C-alpha positions as CSV (number, residue, x, y, z in Angstrom):
1,M,-22.2,51.1,-51.7
2,T,-20.6,54.7,-51.2
3,A,-19.9,57.2,-53.5
4,P,-16.5,57.4,-55.1
5,D,-13.4,59.7,-53.4
6,M,-12.4,61.0,-57.0
7,P,-14.4,62.1,-59.3
8,I,-13.6,60.6,-62.9
9,E,-13.0,63.5,-64.3
10,E,-10.1,64.2,-61.3
11,I,-8.9,61.0,-62.4
12,V,-8.6,61.5,-66.3
13,R,-6.9,65.1,-65.3
14,I,-4.2,63.4,-63.0
15,H,-3.5,59.8,-65.0
16,D,-0.9,60.9,-67.0
17,D,1.0,62.4,-64.5
18,D,0.3,60.3,-61.3
19,P,-0.9,57.0,-62.9
20,A,-0.4,55.4,-59.3
21,A,-2.6,57.5,-57.7
22,A,-5.3,57.6,-60.6
23,A,-5.2,53.8,-60.3
24,H,-5.9,53.9,-56.7
25,A,-8.9,56.2,-57.4
26,L,-10.2,53.7,-59.9
27,R,-9.6,51.2,-57.9
28,A,-12.0,52.8,-55.4
29,M,-14.3,53.5,-58.2
30,C,-15.0,50.1,-58.7
31,A,-16.5,49.6,-55.5
32,S,-18.7,52.5,-55.2
33,A,-21.7,53.5,-56.9
34,M,-21.0,54.1,-60.3
35,A,-23.0,56.5,-62.6
36,D,-23.9,54.4,-66.2
37,K,-22.5,57.4,-68.1
38,D,-19.0,56.8,-66.7
39,L,-18.6,53.3,-67.3
40,P,-17.1,54.1,-71.0
41,Q,-14.4,56.3,-69.5
42,F,-13.7,54.5,-66.6
43,S,-13.2,51.1,-68.4
44,W,-10.4,53.1,-70.5
45,L,-8.5,54.4,-67.9
46,V,-8.5,50.7,-66.0
47,N,-6.6,49.7,-69.3
48,H,-4.5,52.4,-70.0
49,V,-3.5,53.4,-66.6
50,I,-4.0,49.9,-64.6
51,G,-2.9,48.2,-67.4
52,E,-0.6,50.0,-70.2
53,K,1.2,52.6,-67.7
54,L,1.4,49.9,-64.6
55,G,1.9,46.6,-66.7
56,A,-0.8,45.2,-64.2
57,W,-3.2,43.2,-66.7
58,S,-4.0,40.9,-64.8
59,E,-5.8,43.9,-62.2
60,A,-7.3,45.6,-65.1
61,L,-8.9,42.2,-66.6
62,Q,-10.3,41.6,-62.8
63,L,-11.7,45.1,-62.6
64,Q,-13.2,45.0,-66.2
65,R,-15.0,41.6,-65.1
66,L,-16.8,43.6,-62.3
67,L,-18.4,45.8,-65.1
68,P,-22.2,45.3,-66.0
69,P,-22.4,42.8,-68.7
70,T,-24.6,45.1,-70.7
71,G,-24.2,48.8,-71.5
72,P,-22.0,50.1,-74.3
73,V,-20.4,47.4,-76.7
74,V,-17.2,49.3,-76.2
75,L,-17.1,47.7,-72.4
76,R,-16.8,44.3,-74.2
77,L,-14.1,46.0,-76.5
78,Q,-12.0,47.0,-73.6
79,H,-12.6,43.7,-71.8
80,A,-11.4,41.6,-74.4
81,A,-8.6,43.6,-74.8
82,A,-7.4,43.6,-71.4
83,A,-8.2,39.5,-71.6
84,L,-5.9,39.1,-74.0
85,L,-2.9,41.2,-72.4
86,A,-3.6,39.1,-69.6
87,G,-3.2,36.1,-71.4
88,Q,-6.7,34.8,-71.4
89,A,-7.6,34.5,-75.4
90,V,-10.3,31.9,-75.0
91,Q,-12.6,34.9,-72.8
92,A,-11.5,37.6,-75.5
93,W,-12.3,35.1,-78.1
94,A,-15.7,35.0,-76.5
95,L,-16.2,38.7,-75.9
96,Q,-15.1,39.6,-79.4
97,A,-18.2,37.3,-80.7
98,R,-20.5,39.0,-78.6
99,I,-19.1,42.4,-80.0
100,A,-20.5,41.1,-83.6
101,Q,-23.7,39.9,-82.3
102,E,-24.2,43.0,-80.0
103,S,-23.0,45.8,-82.9
104,G,-24.2,43.8,-85.6
105,A,-21.4,43.9,-87.7
106,P,-19.2,41.3,-89.7
107,A,-17.1,39.1,-87.5
108,E,-14.2,40.5,-89.2
109,D,-14.6,44.0,-88.1
110,A,-15.5,42.4,-84.6
111,R,-11.4,40.9,-85.0
112,A,-10.1,44.2,-86.1
113,A,-12.0,46.3,-83.3
114,V,-9.9,44.0,-80.8
115,A,-6.7,43.5,-82.5
116,L,-6.6,47.4,-83.0
117,R,-7.6,48.2,-79.3
118,V,-5.1,45.8,-78.0
119,M,-2.4,47.3,-80.7
120,Q,-3.0,51.0,-79.1
121,Y,-1.8,49.6,-75.7
122,I,1.3,48.0,-76.7
123,A,2.0,51.1,-79.3
124,E,4.9,52.3,-77.2
125,S,6.7,49.3,-76.4
126,A,6.3,47.0,-79.1
127,D,9.2,46.3,-82.1
128,P,8.4,48.8,-84.5
129,H,8.8,47.0,-87.5
130,D,7.0,44.3,-86.2
131,F,4.2,46.4,-84.4
132,A,4.1,48.4,-88.3
133,M,3.7,45.2,-89.7
134,A,0.8,43.9,-87.8
135,L,-0.5,47.3,-87.8
136,L,-0.7,47.4,-91.7
137,D,-2.4,44.0,-91.9
138,C,-4.9,44.8,-89.6
139,A,-5.8,48.3,-91.0
140,R,-5.7,47.2,-94.8
141,S,-8.2,44.9,-93.8
142,L,-11.1,47.1,-92.4
143,P,-14.0,47.5,-95.4
144,A,-15.5,50.6,-96.1
145,G,-17.3,51.8,-92.5
146,A,-15.6,49.4,-90.9
147,G,-19.0,47.9,-89.4
148,G,-21.0,50.9,-88.7
149,R,-21.2,53.9,-87.2
150,K,-20.8,52.5,-83.2
151,L,-18.3,49.5,-84.3
152,G,-16.7,52.2,-87.0
153,M,-15.9,54.8,-84.4
154,A,-14.1,52.2,-81.9
155,I,-12.2,51.0,-84.8
156,A,-11.0,54.7,-85.9
157,S,-10.4,55.6,-82.5
158,S,-8.3,52.6,-82.0
159,L,-6.5,52.7,-85.3
160,N,-6.1,56.5,-84.3
161,N,-4.3,56.0,-81.3
162,S,-2.3,53.1,-82.4
163,V,-0.7,55.4,-85.7
164,S,-0.4,58.4,-83.0
165,A,1.6,56.8,-80.6
166,L,3.7,55.3,-83.2
167,V,4.8,58.4,-84.8
168,E,5.0,60.2,-81.6
169,R,7.7,57.4,-79.9
170,K,11.0,59.6,-80.4
171,E,13.1,56.7,-81.9
172,I,11.7,54.9,-84.9
173,P,12.8,53.7,-87.8
174,V,11.7,56.3,-90.5
175,D,13.5,54.3,-93.3
176,D,12.0,51.0,-92.4
177,A,9.5,50.6,-95.2
178,A,6.9,49.0,-93.1
179,V,6.9,52.1,-90.2
180,K,6.9,54.5,-93.1
181,S,3.8,52.7,-94.6
182,A,1.8,52.1,-91.1
183,L,2.2,55.9,-90.6
184,V,1.4,57.1,-94.0
185,E,-1.3,54.4,-95.2
186,G,-2.1,53.8,-91.6
187,A,-3.5,57.4,-91.0
188,Q,-5.1,58.1,-94.2
189,I,-7.0,54.9,-93.3
190,S,-7.9,56.3,-90.1
191,R,-9.1,59.1,-91.7
192,A,-11.3,56.6,-94.1
193,V,-13.1,55.4,-91.3
194,W,-13.4,58.6,-89.3
195,G,-14.9,60.2,-92.3
196,E,-17.6,57.4,-92.4
197,A,-18.0,57.1,-88.2
198,G,-17.4,60.5,-86.9
199,T,-17.8,64.4,-86.9
200,W,-16.3,66.8,-88.6
201,V,-14.3,67.2,-85.6
202,N,-12.9,63.9,-85.6
203,H,-12.4,64.7,-89.5
204,E,-9.9,67.3,-89.0
205,R,-8.1,66.0,-86.1
206,A,-7.7,62.9,-88.7
207,D,-6.2,64.9,-91.0
208,Y,-4.1,66.4,-88.3
209,L,-2.5,63.1,-87.9
210,I,-2.2,62.7,-91.9
211,A,-0.2,65.9,-91.3
212,L,2.3,64.7,-88.5
213,C,3.0,61.2,-90.4
214,G,3.9,62.9,-93.5
215,N,6.3,65.5,-91.9
216,R,8.0,62.9,-89.6
217,T,8.6,60.7,-92.9
218,G,9.4,63.4,-95.2
219,E,6.3,63.5,-97.3
220,W,5.8,66.8,-97.3
221,S,3.1,67.5,-100.3
222,V,1.0,64.6,-98.1
223,A,1.2,66.8,-95.0
224,L,0.5,69.9,-96.1
225,Q,-2.6,68.7,-98.0
226,A,-3.7,67.0,-94.8
227,A,-3.0,70.0,-92.8
228,R,-4.9,72.8,-95.3
229,N,-7.7,69.6,-95.3
230,G,-8.1,70.1,-91.7
231,I,-8.0,74.1,-91.6
232,A,-10.4,73.7,-94.2
233,T,-12.9,71.6,-92.1
234,I,-12.7,74.1,-89.3
235,E,-13.1,76.8,-91.2
236,A,-16.9,75.1,-92.9
237,N,-17.8,73.9,-89.5
238,G,-17.0,76.1,-86.6
239,S,-14.3,77.2,-84.5
240,E,-11.5,75.1,-83.1
241,D,-8.8,77.3,-82.6
242,V,-6.5,75.2,-80.6
243,D,-6.5,72.5,-83.4
244,R,-6.2,75.3,-86.0
245,A,-2.8,76.7,-84.4
246,F,-1.7,72.9,-84.5
247,L,-2.6,72.0,-88.0
248,L,-1.0,75.6,-88.9
249,L,2.7,74.2,-87.4
250,E,2.2,71.3,-89.9
251,V,1.3,73.8,-92.6
252,A,4.6,75.4,-91.3
253,R,6.8,72.0,-91.4
254,A,5.9,70.9,-94.8
255,S,6.0,74.0,-96.3
256,H,9.9,74.2,-94.8
257,G,10.5,70.6,-96.2
258,L,9.2,71.9,-99.5
259,G,11.6,75.0,-99.2
260,D,8.6,77.7,-99.0
261,E,10.2,80.0,-96.4
262,A,7.5,82.4,-97.0
263,T,4.8,80.0,-96.0
264,R,6.5,78.4,-93.3
265,E,7.1,82.0,-91.6
266,S,3.3,83.0,-92.3
267,A,2.2,80.1,-90.7
268,R,4.4,80.1,-88.0
269,A,3.3,83.5,-86.8
270,E,-0.5,82.9,-87.3
271,A,0.2,79.8,-85.4
272,V,1.8,81.9,-82.2
273,R,-0.7,84.5,-82.3
274,M,-3.4,81.8,-81.8
275,S,-1.6,80.3,-79.1
276,Q,-1.5,83.4,-76.8
277,A,-5.0,82.5,-76.0
278,F,-4.3,79.1,-75.0
279,D,-4.5,77.1,-71.4
280,A,-1.5,77.4,-69.7
281,S,-1.6,73.4,-69.8
282,L,-1.1,73.7,-73.6
283,H,1.8,76.0,-73.9
284,G,4.3,73.4,-73.3
285,W,2.9,71.2,-75.9
286,F,2.7,74.0,-78.4
287,N,6.5,75.3,-77.8
288,D,7.6,71.7,-78.5
289,C,5.5,71.4,-81.9
290,L,7.0,75.0,-82.5
291,R,10.6,73.9,-82.2
292,R,9.8,71.2,-85.2
293,A,8.3,73.4,-87.5
């Protein structure tokens, strides 16, 4: 075996701008001597790039099958999601059973983990109402802790990504009761699972998602409290200036919705000041959020 032509960090960097090149690099990497530490990220990229972005789920499944049958349980989770999306349900169900066995989680948690992983890959293309109904059903079925830290992190990540993808869609019917509930309640359940499974950074980013969803649906007070919670978590634990700046924009957006223009302007000004130190690659995203705030 030969070394891969492109390190996985470079594939991550280019995958949004040039998915075809990223897919080519992933194919080459799969035939190379891949480091064990790269397996989880490689597995995610295969599904995200080749499956989700390029729509080639059968190929994504073939690449997942080439990965070692051991290693982190998340490899089986990605494999199961690819199998379902490629139309290989029996294979997915067998992998789901293995996930429960390996993680020590109840079977229903393994089912939720697989279902949520599938949903994160179809969130941008599915009918919003149908997607919201399915997401709510799955999220509401989660027990506290959602299977312990190992499986809990996978569940929280997939739920977070699914809600994020829904709230970031340009056109969604936020007046649809199911869509609104999926955004507001889904984000809150994601925060609860992260509270059991994640780090403080996961916690404040989950609060950011609640703020985003609250502001998108006009739940201004919910959004304001969540954004302030996220900022308080950062202040209590360390320094995350980028996250803090984006949370401040959600404070501004919610304050505007509540008619508090003084707080809005103060939060916007502080966020803009902090953004001056950002890497250039973040400025476009920040400015888009600033226009909404």
